[in-house]
PANU-415162 format. One record per atom (N, C-alpha, C): residue in one letter; atom name; y negated, x negated, z negated. Coordinates in pm, 1 decimal, padded with zeros to 6 digits, always signed. Example, Ala and Ser with C-alpha at 12.3 -4.5 7.8 and 13.67 -1.06 7.14 Angstrom:
<pts>
PT   aa   at      north       east         up
PT    A    N   +00569.0   -01319.0   -00780.0
PT    A   CA   +00450.0   -01230.0   -00780.0
PT    A    C   +00330.0   -01320.0   -00780.0
PT    S    N   +00225.0   -01285.0   -00708.0
PT    S   CA   +00106.0   -01367.0   -00714.0
PT    S    C   -00003.0   -01290.0   -00787.0
</pts>
This chain:
<pts>
PT   aa   at      north       east         up
PT    M    N   -01707.9   +06605.3   -04635.3
PT    M   CA   -01626.8   +06690.5   -04545.5
PT    M    C   -01484.5   +06700.2   -04611.8
PT    N    N   -01436.6   +06822.9   -04620.4
PT    N   CA   -01300.3   +06832.8   -04679.9
PT    N    C   -01198.1   +06841.7   -04563.6
PT    Q    N   -01068.9   +06841.6   -04603.1
PT    Q   CA   -00961.8   +06839.5   -04504.6
PT    Q    C   -00974.1   +06961.1   -04403.1
PT    Y    N   -01008.8   +07075.7   -04454.8
PT    Y   CA   -01019.0   +07191.8   -04372.5
PT    Y    C   -01124.0   +07175.9   -04258.2
PT    D    N   -01238.1   +07114.8   -04292.4
PT    D   CA   -01341.9   +07091.5   -04196.4
PT    D    C   -01294.6   +06989.4   -04091.9
PT    S    N   -01218.7   +06895.1   -04133.7
PT    S   CA   -01174.9   +06787.0   -04042.5
PT    S    C   -01076.7   +06849.5   -03936.1
PT    D    N   -00982.8   +06935.7   -03988.8
PT    D   CA   -00892.4   +07004.5   -03903.1
PT    D    C   -00958.3   +07091.1   -03803.3
PT    K    N   -01067.6   +07164.0   -03847.4
PT    K   CA   -01137.6   +07251.4   -03765.0
PT    K    C   -01205.1   +07179.2   -03656.7
PT    I    N   -01259.5   +07062.5   -03680.1
PT    I   CA   -01335.4   +06985.1   -03579.8
PT    I    C   -01233.5   +06937.2   -03469.3
PT    S    N   -01122.1   +06873.6   -03511.7
PT    S   CA   -01027.8   +06823.4   -03412.1
PT    S    C   -00964.1   +06939.6   -03331.5
PT    D    N   -00944.7   +07059.1   -03392.9
PT    D   CA   -00884.0   +07172.7   -03331.5
PT    D    C   -00991.3   +07222.3   -03223.2
PT    H    N   -01114.2   +07224.3   -03260.2
PT    H   CA   -01223.2   +07269.2   -03169.7
PT    H    C   -01227.7   +07176.5   -03046.8
PT    A    N   -01219.8   +07044.5   -03073.5
PT    A   CA   -01230.4   +06947.0   -02962.5
PT    A    C   -01110.5   +06968.7   -02862.1
PT    Y    N   -00992.7   +06995.1   -02915.6
PT    Y   CA   -00875.7   +07014.7   -02834.3
PT    Y    C   -00900.4   +07142.5   -02745.9
PT    H    N   -00952.3   +07253.3   -02800.0
PT    H   CA   -00970.2   +07374.0   -02719.2
PT    H    C   -01086.7   +07347.9   -02623.2
PT    Y    N   -01183.0   +07274.7   -02668.4
PT    Y   CA   -01295.4   +07250.2   -02580.5
PT    Y    C   -01251.7   +07177.0   -02450.1
PT    N    N   -01169.2   +07073.1   -02464.8
PT    N   CA   -01116.8   +07005.5   -02351.2
PT    N    C   -01037.1   +07090.2   -02258.6
PT    M    N   -00956.0   +07172.8   -02314.7
PT    M   CA   -00866.6   +07253.6   -02239.4
PT    M    C   -00937.6   +07365.2   -02152.3
PT    T    N   -01054.9   +07395.3   -02191.6
PT    T   CA   -01128.2   +07497.2   -02110.2
PT    T    C   -01158.8   +07451.3   -01975.1
PT    Y    N   -01155.9   +07320.3   -01947.0
PT    Y   CA   -01194.4   +07272.3   -01816.6
PT    Y    C   -01079.1   +07256.6   -01721.3
PT    I    N   -00960.8   +07286.8   -01766.7
PT    I   CA   -00845.5   +07276.5   -01675.1
PT    I    C   -00814.4   +07419.1   -01625.0
PT    D    N   -00821.2   +07433.2   -01487.9
PT    D   CA   -00792.8   +07558.0   -01429.5
PT    D    C   -00730.0   +07538.2   -01295.8
PT    D    N   -00693.5   +07644.0   -01224.2
PT    D   CA   -00626.7   +07635.5   -01098.5
PT    D    C   -00710.4   +07571.4   -00990.9
PT    S    N   -00843.6   +07577.5   -01000.1
PT    S   CA   -00923.2   +07523.0   -00889.5
PT    S    C   -00919.2   +07371.4   -00884.1
PT    S    N   -00873.4   +07305.1   -00985.0
PT    S   CA   -00855.6   +07159.5   -00980.3
PT    S    C   -00730.5   +07109.7   -00912.6
PT    I    N   -00649.2   +07203.8   -00857.9
PT    I   CA   -00523.9   +07158.1   -00786.4
PT    I    C   -00566.7   +07097.2   -00653.3
PT    D    N   -00503.0   +06987.8   -00623.5
PT    D   CA   -00537.6   +06911.7   -00499.4
PT    D    C   -00468.1   +06974.6   -00378.2
PT    N    N   -00547.4   +07022.8   -00283.3
PT    N   CA   -00488.3   +07080.2   -00159.9
PT    N    C   -00519.0   +07002.9   -00039.6
PT    I    N   -00548.7   +06869.9   -00047.1
PT    I   CA   -00576.8   +06788.9   +00068.7
PT    I    C   -00446.6   +06717.0   +00098.6
PT    S    N   -00418.2   +06717.3   +00233.6
PT    S   CA   -00288.8   +06654.0   +00281.7
PT    S    C   -00295.8   +06505.3   +00259.2
PT    L    N   -00179.8   +06443.2   +00243.6
PT    L   CA   -00164.9   +06305.3   +00231.4
PT    L    C   -00215.9   +06227.6   +00347.0
PT    D    N   -00195.9   +06276.0   +00466.8
PT    D   CA   -00249.1   +06210.3   +00586.3
PT    D    C   -00404.2   +06211.3   +00588.3
PT    E    N   -00466.9   +06321.1   +00546.9
PT    E   CA   -00615.1   +06324.0   +00535.3
PT    E    C   -00662.8   +06226.1   +00434.2
PT    K    N   -00594.6   +06217.7   +00317.2
PT    K   CA   -00631.9   +06122.7   +00216.4
PT    K    C   -00627.9   +05975.3   +00267.9
PT    K    N   -00518.8   +05948.2   +00336.0
PT    K   CA   -00506.7   +05811.3   +00394.8
PT    K    C   -00608.8   +05785.1   +00496.2
PT    Y    N   -00640.1   +05880.6   +00574.4
PT    Y   CA   -00748.7   +05861.6   +00677.4
PT    Y    C   -00884.5   +05836.1   +00606.0
PT    R    N   -00913.9   +05913.9   +00506.0
PT    R   CA   -01044.6   +05898.2   +00433.5
PT    R    C   -01050.1   +05761.4   +00362.5
PT    L    N   -00943.0   +05723.4   +00305.2
PT    L   CA   -00933.5   +05596.4   +00232.6
PT    L    C   -00956.3   +05477.3   +00335.0
PT    S    N   -00888.4   +05480.9   +00447.0
PT    S   CA   -00908.2   +05378.4   +00540.7
PT    S    C   -01048.8   +05369.0   +00599.8
PT    K    N   -01113.5   +05486.8   +00614.1
PT    K   CA   -01249.1   +05487.4   +00658.8
PT    K    C   -01342.3   +05422.7   +00556.6
PT    V    N   -01321.7   +05456.6   +00423.6
PT    V   CA   -01407.5   +05397.9   +00321.2
PT    V    C   -01383.8   +05245.9   +00311.2
PT    Q    N   -01258.5   +05206.2   +00319.6
PT    Q   CA   -01222.6   +05065.0   +00310.0
PT    Q    C   -01280.1   +04987.9   +00431.0
PT    Y    N   -01279.6   +05039.8   +00544.3
PT    Y   CA   -01342.2   +04982.6   +00660.8
PT    Y    C   -01493.3   +04961.2   +00638.5
PT    L    N   -01558.3   +05062.9   +00587.8
PT    L   CA   -01707.7   +05053.7   +00568.9
PT    L    C   -01735.9   +04952.5   +00464.5
PT    I    N   -01657.7   +04948.8   +00361.6
PT    I   CA   -01679.2   +04847.0   +00256.7
PT    I    C   -01665.2   +04709.2   +00309.7
PT    R    N   -01555.3   +04683.5   +00389.5
PT    R   CA   -01529.9   +04550.6   +00442.0
PT    R    C   -01637.6   +04510.0   +00533.6
PT    K    N   -01686.2   +04603.7   +00622.6
PT    K   CA   -01798.8   +04568.5   +00713.7
PT    K    C   -01929.4   +04531.8   +00643.3
PT    N    N   -01957.5   +04609.9   +00541.0
PT    N   CA   -02077.6   +04582.3   +00458.4
PT    N    C   -02072.6   +04454.5   +00385.3
PT    S    N   -01951.2   +04418.5   +00338.7
PT    S   CA   -01928.8   +04294.5   +00267.7
PT    S    C   -01948.6   +04175.7   +00365.8
PT    E    N   -01892.7   +04186.0   +00480.6
PT    E   CA   -01902.6   +04080.3   +00581.1
PT    E    C   -02048.9   +04064.8   +00616.3
PT    K    N   -02118.3   +04174.9   +00638.6
PT    K   CA   -02263.6   +04162.7   +00671.0
PT    K    C   -02341.5   +04088.1   +00570.2
PT    Y    N   -02318.0   +04126.4   +00441.8
PT    Y   CA   -02387.2   +04067.6   +00331.7
PT    Y    C   -02354.6   +03916.9   +00313.9
PT    L    N   -02220.9   +03888.2   +00331.4
PT    L   CA   -02176.7   +03746.0   +00318.6
PT    L    C   -02239.2   +03657.2   +00425.4
PT    L    N   -02250.7   +03711.4   +00548.5
PT    L   CA   -02304.8   +03642.2   +00659.4
PT    L    C   -02451.6   +03605.4   +00635.8
PT    K    N   -02529.4   +03687.8   +00562.5
PT    K   CA   -02665.1   +03654.1   +00534.3
PT    K    C   -02678.5   +03536.6   +00438.5
PT    L    N   -02566.2   +03496.5   +00370.4
PT    L   CA   -02569.6   +03383.8   +00279.2
PT    L    C   -02541.2   +03250.3   +00340.8
PT    V    N   -02494.4   +03256.9   +00469.4
PT    V   CA   -02470.2   +03129.8   +00537.3
PT    V    C   -02603.7   +03061.8   +00556.6
PT    N    N   -02596.7   +02929.5   +00543.8
PT    N   CA   -02713.0   +02835.8   +00552.5
PT    N    C   -02812.9   +02856.1   +00438.6
PT    T    N   -02763.3   +02898.6   +00324.6
PT    T   CA   -02850.7   +02906.5   +00205.5
PT    T    C   -02777.7   +02824.9   +00098.7
PT    K    N   -02859.5   +02788.7   +00000.5
PT    K   CA   -02805.5   +02716.4   -00119.1
PT    K    C   -02789.3   +02824.8   -00227.5
PT    Q    N   -02664.8   +02813.1   -00294.6
PT    Q   CA   -02633.3   +02909.5   -00397.1
PT    Q    C   -02591.4   +02834.3   -00522.2
PT    K    N   -02632.6   +02882.6   -00636.4
PT    K   CA   -02581.3   +02830.2   -00765.1
PT    K    C   -02440.5   +02884.1   -00785.8
PT    V    N   -02344.6   +02803.8   -00820.4
PT    V   CA   -02211.2   +02847.8   -00828.2
PT    V    C   -02154.9   +02795.8   -00968.6
PT    L    N   -02087.7   +02887.7   -01033.8
PT    L   CA   -02018.3   +02846.0   -01157.9
PT    L    C   -01874.9   +02816.1   -01117.1
PT    V    N   -01836.8   +02687.8   -01126.9
PT    V   CA   -01703.2   +02638.4   -01089.2
PT    V    C   -01600.1   +02694.6   -01181.5
PT    E    N   -01498.1   +02764.5   -01132.1
PT    E   CA   -01396.1   +02825.9   -01213.8
PT    E    C   -01260.5   +02750.4   -01212.1
PT    G    N   -01226.2   +02694.6   -01090.3
PT    G   CA   -01093.4   +02634.0   -01097.5
PT    G    C   -01061.4   +02565.4   -00965.4
PT    R    N   -00936.0   +02519.6   -00955.3
PT    R   CA   -00882.3   +02446.3   -00838.0
PT    R    C   -00830.7   +02549.4   -00735.3
PT    S    N   -00839.7   +02523.1   -00613.5
PT    S   CA   -00788.0   +02602.5   -00508.4
PT    S    C   -00633.6   +02597.2   -00522.0
PT    K    N   -00566.8   +02713.8   -00499.2
PT    K   CA   -00423.9   +02714.8   -00500.2
PT    K    C   -00367.2   +02672.5   -00369.3
PT    K    N   -00447.2   +02680.8   -00264.5
PT    K   CA   -00399.1   +02655.7   -00127.5
PT    K    C   -00427.4   +02519.0   -00079.9
PT    I    N   -00551.6   +02466.3   -00106.2
PT    I   CA   -00597.4   +02341.3   -00047.8
PT    I    C   -00624.7   +02237.4   -00153.4
PT    K    N   -00555.6   +02122.3   -00149.1
PT    K   CA   -00571.4   +02019.3   -00249.2
PT    K    C   -00711.8   +01962.2   -00232.2
PT    G    N   -00776.0   +01928.8   -00342.5
PT    G   CA   -00908.8   +01876.3   -00342.7
PT    G    C   -01017.6   +01973.1   -00333.0
PT    E    N   -00985.7   +02095.5   -00314.5
PT    E   CA   -01083.7   +02206.3   -00305.3
PT    E    C   -01096.4   +02284.5   -00438.8
PT    I    N   -01209.0   +02320.4   -00475.3
PT    I   CA   -01229.5   +02397.7   -00595.6
PT    I    C   -01304.1   +02524.7   -00557.4
PT    F    N   -01313.1   +02621.7   -00648.4
PT    F   CA   -01380.2   +02745.4   -00620.6
PT    F    C   -01457.8   +02787.3   -00736.5
PT    G    N   -01556.3   +02875.7   -00715.3
PT    G   CA   -01641.0   +02931.4   -00818.8
PT    G    C   -01701.5   +03061.1   -00768.0
PT    R    N   -01792.2   +03108.2   -00849.5
PT    R   CA   -01859.7   +03233.1   -00818.2
PT    R    C   -02011.0   +03218.4   -00820.8
PT    T    N   -02080.0   +03289.7   -00731.6
PT    T   CA   -02224.4   +03290.0   -00733.2
PT    T    C   -02267.8   +03386.7   -00848.1
PT    F    N   -02395.7   +03390.6   -00871.8
PT    F   CA   -02445.4   +03482.6   -00974.8
PT    F    C   -02432.9   +03628.9   -00932.6
PT    T    N   -02398.9   +03654.5   -00806.2
PT    T   CA   -02375.6   +03784.7   -00762.7
PT    T    C   -02220.9   +03812.0   -00742.8
PT    N    N   -02146.5   +03720.4   -00805.6
PT    N   CA   -02001.2   +03729.2   -00813.3
PT    N    C   -01924.5   +03714.1   -00682.9
PT    K    N   -01986.6   +03643.1   -00588.0
PT    K   CA   -01917.5   +03609.2   -00461.7
PT    K    C   -01834.1   +03477.1   -00478.8
PT    I    N   -01715.4   +03480.1   -00428.1
PT    I   CA   -01633.3   +03357.9   -00438.8
PT    I    C   -01671.6   +03254.4   -00332.7
PT    V    N   -01682.0   +03132.6   -00381.2
PT    V   CA   -01717.7   +03021.7   -00286.8
PT    V    C   -01614.3   +02914.3   -00305.7
PT    H    N   -01555.3   +02863.8   -00192.4
PT    H   CA   -01461.4   +02747.0   -00192.4
PT    H    C   -01542.5   +02629.5   -00140.6
PT    F    N   -01513.5   +02513.8   -00198.3
PT    F   CA   -01574.1   +02389.5   -00147.0
PT    F    C   -01499.7   +02268.9   -00207.8
PT    K    N   -01516.5   +02147.7   -00137.1
PT    K   CA   -01446.7   +02029.5   -00186.4
PT    K    C   -01532.9   +01960.1   -00284.4
PT    A    N   -01467.3   +01926.3   -00392.0
PT    A   CA   -01535.8   +01857.6   -00497.2
PT    A    C   -01424.4   +01813.9   -00604.8
PT    S    N   -01462.7   +01731.2   -00693.9
PT    S   CA   -01363.5   +01688.3   -00794.6
PT    S    C   -01362.1   +01780.5   -00914.5
PT    D    N   -01255.2   +01761.8   -00995.9
PT    D   CA   -01236.7   +01851.4   -01105.1
PT    D    C   -01343.4   +01831.7   -01215.4
PT    K    N   -01421.7   +01729.2   -01207.3
PT    K   CA   -01521.9   +01704.6   -01311.4
PT    K    C   -01623.9   +01814.1   -01314.1
PT    F    N   -01631.9   +01894.8   -01209.0
PT    F   CA   -01735.6   +02005.8   -01200.0
PT    F    C   -01681.0   +02138.4   -01262.5
PT    L    N   -01555.4   +02141.0   -01302.9
PT    L   CA   -01498.2   +02264.9   -01361.2
PT    L    C   -01570.9   +02306.9   -01481.1
PT    G    N   -01619.8   +02442.5   -01480.3
PT    G   CA   -01693.2   +02486.3   -01593.1
PT    G    C   -01843.1   +02462.8   -01584.2
PT    K    N   -01886.3   +02400.2   -01479.1
PT    K   CA   -02033.6   +02371.0   -01464.1
PT    K    C   -02088.7   +02453.9   -01347.7
PT    C    N   -02224.5   +02463.1   -01355.3
PT    C   CA   -02299.1   +02526.7   -01243.4
PT    C    C   -02345.1   +02420.0   -01148.1
PT    V    N   -02320.8   +02435.0   -01020.3
PT    V   CA   -02360.9   +02339.7   -00914.6
PT    V    C   -02427.5   +02415.2   -00804.7
PT    D    N   -02513.3   +02340.5   -00729.2
PT    D   CA   -02571.9   +02394.4   -00608.2
PT    D    C   -02478.3   +02371.1   -00482.3
PT    V    N   -02445.7   +02470.7   -00415.3
PT    V   CA   -02358.1   +02464.7   -00301.4
PT    V    C   -02428.0   +02521.8   -00180.3
PT    E    N   -02419.9   +02442.1   -00070.4
PT    E   CA   -02473.0   +02488.4   +00058.3
PT    E    C   -02366.4   +02571.5   +00130.1
PT    I    N   -02398.2   +02695.9   +00162.1
PT    I   CA   -02299.3   +02790.6   +00221.2
PT    I    C   -02290.5   +02758.1   +00370.0
PT    L    N   -02174.5   +02720.8   +00422.0
PT    L   CA   -02153.7   +02684.6   +00560.2
PT    L    C   -02095.0   +02794.1   +00642.6
PT    K    N   -02008.8   +02874.0   +00581.8
PT    K   CA   -01926.6   +02971.0   +00653.4
PT    K    C   -01894.5   +03087.0   +00565.7
PT    A    N   -01880.9   +03205.9   +00627.2
PT    A   CA   -01835.7   +03323.2   +00559.1
PT    A    C   -01718.0   +03392.4   +00624.9
PT    N    N   -01630.3   +03451.2   +00547.8
PT    N   CA   -01528.1   +03528.4   +00603.0
PT    N    C   -01536.6   +03668.4   +00538.8
PT    R    N   -01432.8   +03745.6   +00552.3
PT    R   CA   -01429.2   +03887.0   +00498.9
PT    R    C   -01467.5   +03895.5   +00353.4
PT    S    N   -01412.9   +03801.3   +00274.7
PT    S   CA   -01421.3   +03823.7   +00127.4
PT    S    C   -01471.8   +03711.8   +00053.7
PT    S    N   -01494.5   +03594.7   +00113.9
PT    S   CA   -01539.2   +03480.5   +00041.4
PT    S    C   -01627.4   +03387.4   +00128.3
PT    L    N   -01679.9   +03279.6   +00069.1
PT    L   CA   -01770.1   +03190.3   +00131.2
PT    L    C   -01708.1   +03048.9   +00123.0
PT    Y    N   -01750.9   +02961.5   +00219.4
PT    Y   CA   -01713.9   +02820.7   +00216.3
PT    Y    C   -01833.5   +02740.2   +00223.4
PT    G    N   -01837.4   +02627.0   +00142.8
PT    G   CA   -01958.6   +02549.9   +00142.6
PT    G    C   -01932.7   +02407.4   +00108.2
PT    C    N   -02036.2   +02332.9   +00083.4
PT    C   CA   -02029.3   +02191.6   +00041.9
PT    C    C   -02142.5   +02168.4   -00057.7
PT    M    N   -02118.5   +02066.5   -00139.1
PT    M   CA   -02216.4   +02028.1   -00241.8
PT    M    C   -02324.5   +01930.1   -00177.9
</pts>
């Protein structure tokens, strides 16, 4: 491929991308409507998350221990294989290891358990 062919390809790509920009892509939705829609979606996500996390209460989950809790001394946290955060009391010797945790309680965004 010579220099001319290379220029032709990049020039073509530039024009190709520009063909999709037109006046119909202008946003005509009010800020209030956007905020309303966003809050509605966030509410639904929060409710579905709570529902799913509640189903995990009284089950045993494998958890990869990631670190120490920033708020509670002696508590560590990790993630389940489905990426749910779990807080529980244990020593630092479990950092970086997979452990079985009994899930005792769920809140909006995380789980609490014990080994």
